[in-house]
N, C-alpha and C positions, 0 to 999 in steps of 0.2 A: 504494500500500500504506500502511496506517495502523498505526502501532505506538504502544504506551504505554497510559496510563490515560485514555481519551477523555472519559468522563463525559457525552458527548453521543452521540446516535445516529449511527453511522458514515455513514449515507446523507445526513444533514444536513451532515456535514463535507465529504463529496465534492461535494455541491451547492454549498456555500459556496466551494469552490476555483474553480468554473467551468472546471475542466480538461477534463472529459469525456474523450475519447480524443485524446491528442496524436499526430498523425501528422506525422512529420518531412518537410519539403519538400512540404507540401500546403497546404490552405486557410489554416490558422493555424499557422505554424511556432512551435516552442518558442523563446522568447526570455527574457532576464533579466527584462524588464518583465512579461511574462505570469506568470512564476513568482512574482515578488514580489506581483503583484496577487492571485494565488491564495492565497498565504500570508496576505496582509492580509485577504482575505475570511474565512478560517478564524478569524483573530484577532478580527475583528469579530463573528462568530457567538458566540464565547466571551464577549466583552464584553456582548453582548445577553443572555446567560444569567447575567450577574453573576458570571462566573468571571474576575475581573480579574487573577488571578495565573497564569493558564494560560500555558503555554509551547508554542509551535508552531515546529518546526525542520524544515527540509528536510535530511533525513539523506543522501539520495542521489538521483541521477537516472540511471536505467539505460536504455540504448538497446537495443531488440530489433530487430535487422536483419531477421528473418524477417517481422515484421509492420510494420516501419518506424514503430515507436512509441517514444515516450519515456515511461518509467514512473517517476513520482516516488514516493519513500518519505518520509512525514512521521512524525516522532516528536512525539507530543502528550502533555503532562501537564496534564490538565484541572484539577488541584488542587482547591481548595475554593471553594464559592460564598459570596458575601457577602450578608447579609440586611439 
């Protein structure tokens, strides 16, 4: 889930995370490293868009037992672009 003032197309943000669908105890388990790499990917996207003051924060990570998935919530403030 994406919250805040993105300033970038949400599909590009999701692609930058490389999260796809995280399924717990399956092919790629959720780990601190994968979460950090996903956040770094989003920050890199904003840097490429010259939004150097953008803030990207993992607000929560919810586990849904019925689907065995971890659902991250990111709060993003796209701020302003530099020219």
